[in-house]
C-alpha positions, -999 to +999 in steps of 0.1 A: +813+201+714+805+231+736+777+255+735+760+282+756+723+291+761+718+325+775+686+343+786+675+372+808+642+376+826+638+411+811+644+401+775+609+390+766+595+381+732+559+378+742+533+361+764+526+329+745+491+325+732+481+290+740+465+287+706+500+284+691+496+247+701+465+242+680+457+215+654+434+207+625+407+182+615+396+181+579+371+158+561+400+141+544+411+105+544+405+088+577+409+120+599+372+120+607+358+086+596+379+059+613+399+086+631+379+107+656+346+091+647+340+053+644+307+041+659+317+004+653+349+006+674+351-011+707+360+022+725+332+042+708+311+063+732+274+071+728+283+096+700+305+072+681+337+090+691+367+068+697+376+072+734+412+060+728+417+089+704+401+113+728+425+102+755+455+108+732+442+142+720+437+152+757+474+143+763+483+167+736+463+194+753+452+210+721+436+245+727+420+252+693+412+230+663+406+243+628+376+226+610+364+213+584+392+222+560+415+226+543+408+221+506+376+202+516+359+234+527+360+251+493+331+231+480+314+221+513+278+228+520+276+230+558+238+224+558+245+188+546+259+180+580+230+190+603+197+173+612+188+136+613+217+115+599+194+093+579+183+124+559+217+138+552+228+137+516+259+120+502+280+143+481+311+142+459+340+159+476+358+176+447+390+184+467+400+148+474+378+128+450+360+110+477+324+104+488+312+125+518+282+109+535+279+137+561+272+113+590+296+135+609+289+172+607+287+205+626+269+193+657+291+162+660+323+183+657+311+208+683+303+180+707+336+163+701+356+195+706+341+197+741+354+162+749+389+174+741+385+209+757+393+227+725+380+259+709+369+257+673+384+277+645+357+274+619+365+278+582+338+290+557+335+281+520+346+311+499+354+288+470+319+279+456+299+299+480+301+334+495+287+361+518+252+347+524+263+312+532+289+325+556+263+346+574+239+316+575+264+293+593+273+321+617+236+328+625+230+291+629+260+287+653+261+319+673+227+336+673+207+327+704+171+323+691+142+337+673+153+333+637+148+304+613+184+293+615+190+298+652+157+280+660+168+252+635+199+247+656+178+244+687+155+219+669+186+199+660+196+195+696+218+225+705+198+248+728+227+272+735+247+289+707+281+274+699+298+308+704+325+302+678+348+332+679+375+325+653+367+321+616+389+313+586+377+332+555+383+304+530+414+282+525+445+286+502+426+307+477+459+315+460+462+278+449+451+268+414+442+234+429+416+251+451+379+248+441+369+284+433+405+296+431+407+334+429+431+362+423+443+382+452+419+411+443+389+388+439+396+370+472+404+402+491+372+419+481+351+388+489+369+382+523+364+419+533+327+420+524+321+386+541+338+398+573+318+430+573+285+411+570+294+385+596+304+413+621+270+428+616+256+395+631+283+391+658+307+421+663+330+400+686+344+377+659+380+373+649+389+366+612+418+348+595+424+358+559+443+336+535+479+342+529+500+322+505+498+284+505+536+283+509+566+305+503+574+290+469+541+302+453+548+325+424+523+350+439+540+350+473+545+385+486+522+402+460+493+380+472+498+390+509+503+427+500+471+430+480+449+409+503+460+428+533+457+461+515+420+453+510+412+434+543+435+451+568+407+468+588+385+437+590+412+409+595+428+399+628+452+373+614+469+365+581+474+328+575+506+309+566+509+274+554+541+253+549+550+216+548+585+202+550+600+171+534+632+150+532+629+138+496+666+141+492+672+119+522+698+144+535+697+144+573+718+175+579+699+196+554+665+182+566+671+192+603+680+227+592+646+233+575+632+251+605+653+280+592+629+280+562+601+285+587+619+313+605+626+331+572+590+326+559+575+341+591+600+370+590+590+377+554+553+377+561+558+400+591+577+424+569+549+424+543+522+429+570+542+458+585+546+474+551+509+474+546+505+488+582+529+517+573+512+523+540+479+527+557+493+547+586+475+522+608+480+518+645+469+482+642+495+454+641+485+423+620+490+390+638+496+357+621+479+323+621+503+295+609+473+273+606+489+245+585+524+232+592+540+198+595+562+173+578+545+158+548+561+136+521+561+099+531+527+091+516+525+113+484+532+085+459+506+063+475+481+092+476+484+097+438+478+060+432+447+060+454+432+090+437+439+076+402+428+040+408+400+043+434+383+077+432+350+084+449+354+061+478+346+069+514+375+078+538+404+062+518+439+060+533+451+094+521+481+114+535+489+086+560+525+095+567+542+072+592+567+094+610+603+087+618+626+097+646+642+123+623+608+138+616+603+142+653+636+162+656+625+186+629+590+190+644+607+200+676+627+227+658+596+239+640+578+243+673+607+264+685+605+285+654+568+293+662+578+302+698+605+325+686+578+344+667+552+343+694+549+381+694+532+378+660+522+341+656+492+338+679+475+308+663+492+277+648+477+244+637+497+212+634+481+197+604+465+174+610+455+156+643+445+120+635+457+096+607+461+123+581+497+136+584+491+134+621+507+127+655+479+101+663+473+070+642+445+044+644+435+012+628+400+000+622+390-024+650+425-019+664+445+004+686+453+041+685+489+051+692+513+081+693+536+086+663+571+100+669+560+136+663+535+133+691+561+137+718+577+171+710+541+184+704+528+170+737+558+183+757+557+217+742+519+221+746+519+210+782+550+228+793+556+256+769+530+280+783+540+314+797+565+339+785+588+333+755+623+347+764+648+358+739+672+329+737+708+335+726+725+303+715+763+301+709+770+269+692+793+254+665+778+255+631+777+236+599+769+240+562+744+218+544+732+215+508+708+245+511+718+262+543+749+279+557+759+285+593+734+261+608+738+259+646+742+224+658+722+234+689+687+248+684+670+260+716+641+280+730+635+290+766+601+297+783+594+312+817+562+300+835+557+326+862+527+308+878+547+276+882+580+294+889+598+273+864+621+277+834+615+253+805+643+247+780+635+230+747+666+220+726+675+199+695+710+186+690+714+184+652+747+166+653+746+129+645+779+122+662+787+147+689+774+153+725+769+190+731+781+202+765+759+232+771+760+259+798+726+275+805+729+310+819+697+321+835+701+359+838+678+373+865+668+338+879+682+316+906+680+279+897+668+258+927+664+223+913+659+203+881+623+192+880+627+172+848+652+164+821+638+142+793+655+134+761+644+116+729+675+101+715+694+069+705+670+057+678+677+049+642+668+080+622+642+060+603+627+043+634+589+046+637+562+038+662+534+013+656+505-003+674+528-031+686+559-010+694+557+027+704+591+029+720+603+060+700+596+084+728+614+106+754+630+091+785+645+105+817+681+118+815+705+126+843+733+144+825+725+177+841+735+197+872+732+231+888+765+248+896+771+285+890+750+280+859+731+249+847+754+224+829+738+198+807+749+172+781+726+170+750+731+136+733+736+134+695+704+137+675+681+145+704+650+164+713+653+176+748+631+192+775+644+206+808+622+220+835+640+240+862+625+254+894+636+290+898+632+322+918+638+357+905+670+373+916 
């Protein structure tokens, strides 16, 4: 099978915002307790943070992390997680039917985020709370001193303000499952007035307003249109959420589901630009795809846990064990985000540890990288710079839900500082090698720095604490001739780094 990848140095999508490689930590399952925080673990540092987890997060090079939810935030009292731990109250978490003891809270997360060199994208509760509580947490976090709340922060051990810039105004408020669910009008009004009040405290903030929880919501489109109509002047980003599954166990259809992400993003861009035109605004609304991932493996188990053992602390919820085929789709989903990097400025792989996550841990045991860790790691570390318009000519196939699916999915990045071209590619064919020619318009290829491929595994293969062999390895089926010629193995995630000069 033959294909061609064609780019030109002048055909630019956008400078990639590094925050497109963000992630998410929610007080859900074992994401916090037993995940990033476990004072009894052999690797725990003086703060109780698992150092083996920190090492893996640092390998992912995550630039921004959304916290503390998620559904959890819609009934969360942030004040419960500050001050002496022995005085912090235990609460019912209504979102996930668990007990939250608040031994890990705001200060702990801010300290942990420093260990992994990540900014914080802080979500505020607009479910059971409102404007005053949002202003209170902002004053506590960002005001220097001289007020009750800022001085309380100093008393609790943080002399300097946290300086949090990006704030999510609620979470999935379109969802009937959400504590404090609202109509688009109710939410839009509350979000707008909350943003206005918070900007009175700190005018340099950025706000993310809630879009639809997914594209199949009955209110999708009308929700976005009304929320943006109300909040357009105050908001900087509109959020998108979407999770993907393979419940039909149909490989060819599953690997095409990145097309759903492309269409979802395109639709939301159209809605945002409609509101822009309606308002005669010069401002372009950017997007925050702040929840995305594969999620389906653990759902039956989750229902059983919630029904049989409610109100426990940190139960094993949403613990998907990811397969090789999941990693292939995640690679294509990342490329979808990069194709839209002119509008998607923040994205959060949901989540980071244990809960539908690239990193998995066991109590008193190891932490290890799941299969989806590797496309995420390679993209975050090497996909910085300029996203180039990538034209792919490839044979196509039809699946159950998609037509004209290219067997080859690819995205090309130019890193001007390093003088290198980075090619990401997924071969969706389960039988055919793709012989691809890469035409680098405006660049001269000097040498191949790296060609790694993740291939040759059973589609249901997984990693574990004992065997984490489902990962990329070096590949040599590449050469520089008039153009770059490469062989992409069947069912493969690929990364090529090429040293270049501009012609």
